[in-house]
Every structure is written in C-alpha cells, then in structure tokens.
C-alpha positions in Angstrom: 27.8 -13.5 0.4 27.2 -14.1 -3.0 24.5 -12.1 -4.9 22.6 -15.0 -5.7 22.7 -15.8 -1.7 21.1 -12.6 -1.3 18.3 -12.7 -4.2 17.4 -16.0 -2.4 17.0 -14.6 1.1 15.3 -11.9 -0.7 12.6 -14.3 -2.3 12.1 -16.0 1.3 11.7 -12.3 2.1 8.6 -12.3 -0.5 7.3 -15.4 0.0 6.9 -14.6 3.5 5.2 -11.5 2.5 2.7 -13.3 0.2 1.9 -15.7 3.4 1.5 -13.4 5.9 -0.7 -11.1 3.0 -3.1 -13.9 2.9 -3.2 -14.8 6.4 -4.2 -11.4 7.3 -7.5 -11.7 4.6 -8.8 -14.8 7.2 -11.1 -14.0 9.8 -10.3 -14.6 13.0 -7.4 -14.0 15.1 -4.4 -11.7 14.1 -2.0 -14.2 12.4 1.3 -13.4 14.7 2.7 -17.0 13.3 2.9 -15.7 9.7 4.1 -12.1 10.9 7.2 -13.7 12.8 7.7 -16.0 9.8 8.2 -12.8 7.8 9.9 -11.2 10.6 12.6 -13.5 10.8 12.9 -13.8 7.1 13.6 -9.7 7.0 16.1 -10.2 9.8 18.0 -13.1 8.2 18.0 -11.2 5.3 20.0 -8.0 6.7 22.0 -10.0 8.9 23.7 -11.2 5.2 23.6 -8.0 3.9 25.5 -6.0 7.3 28.2 -3.8 5.6 26.4 -3.6 1.6 24.6 0.0 0.7 21.9 -1.8 -1.2 19.0 -3.2 -0.6 17.0 -5.0 -2.7 14.4 -3.2 -4.5 11.5 -5.6 -3.9 12.8 -6.1 0.1 12.5 -2.1 0.3 9.3 -1.9 -1.3 7.8 -4.2 1.6 9.4 -3.0 4.8 8.5 0.4 3.8 5.8 1.7 5.3 5.0 -1.5 6.9 3.4 0.0 10.3 1.4 1.8 8.3 -0.2 -1.2 5.9 -0.5 -3.6 8.5 -2.7 -0.9 10.4 -4.6 -0.6 7.3 -5.3 -4.4 6.7 -6.8 -5.1 10.3 -8.7 -3.0 12.8 -7.1 -4.5 15.8 -3.5 -5.2 15.5 -1.6 -6.7 18.2 0.8 -3.8 19.8 4.1 -6.3 19.8 3.3 -6.7 16.1 3.8 -3.0 15.7 6.7 -2.3 17.7 7.8 -5.7 15.6 7.5 -4.1 12.3 8.7 -0.3 13.5 11.9 -2.5 14.5 12.0 -4.1 11.2 11.8 -0.5 9.6 14.5 0.5 11.4 16.8 -2.2 11.2 16.6 -2.4 7.1 16.7 1.6 6.6 18.4 3.4 9.7 21.1 0.6 10.3 20.8 -0.3 13.8 18.2 -2.5 16.2 16.2 0.0 18.5 15.8 -3.0 20.5 17.8 -2.9 23.3 17.7 -6.6 25.6 21.8 -7.5 26.2 22.6 -4.0 25.3 21.6 -1.8 27.5 24.2 0.3 29.1 25.4 -0.6 32.4 22.6 0.2 35.5 19.3 0.0 33.4 
C-alpha cells in the first residue's frame, strides 16, 4: 500500500474522531453510531498497515489512552464501547486482536 493511501486512511481516522468528539458533547444517549464509525476507521487503518513498523502519529495520539479519554468525556460509557476501545489499543499497539470470536482453540 502506498504512503498516500495510508495517509488517506489516517485522515479518515482523524475525521471519524472529530465526529465522535462532536457527538460526545451533545446531550442524550451515548453516540454509539459515531463510536463504531471511528472503530471501523481504525480497524481499516490497522489492516492497511499490517507488517509496517511505524504508525501514523495522529492515529497513535488518538488511540493512545483511548479508554481513559472516553471515560472522562461522559459519566456513563457503555461497557461494550470501553471493551472495543481497549480492543483498538491492543490491535494498534500490541499487534493482536484480543477478540477471539472464531479464533478460539478447539473445545471453547
């Protein structure tokens, strides 16, 4: 994948993060739709950079401390959102997805 394509995907992550940030300031229900748009953008970026040693600075800055950031933005954050935010951190920084659906060892 070319550098410009990776930059475009990083830009998509930034845009999705901005939309989530705006939605978090609105009163009412937690903006799950916006969170999962952001989630999908990060997963798409991660799939594109598999095997690369470097992560785009803006993506690293957003995903680093994501769980804590989301907890500080709202009093009540759905558990599924926090679990998926932690999943993003593991996927980007540790290089593995802790979500095992379909990848469980036999017998689980």
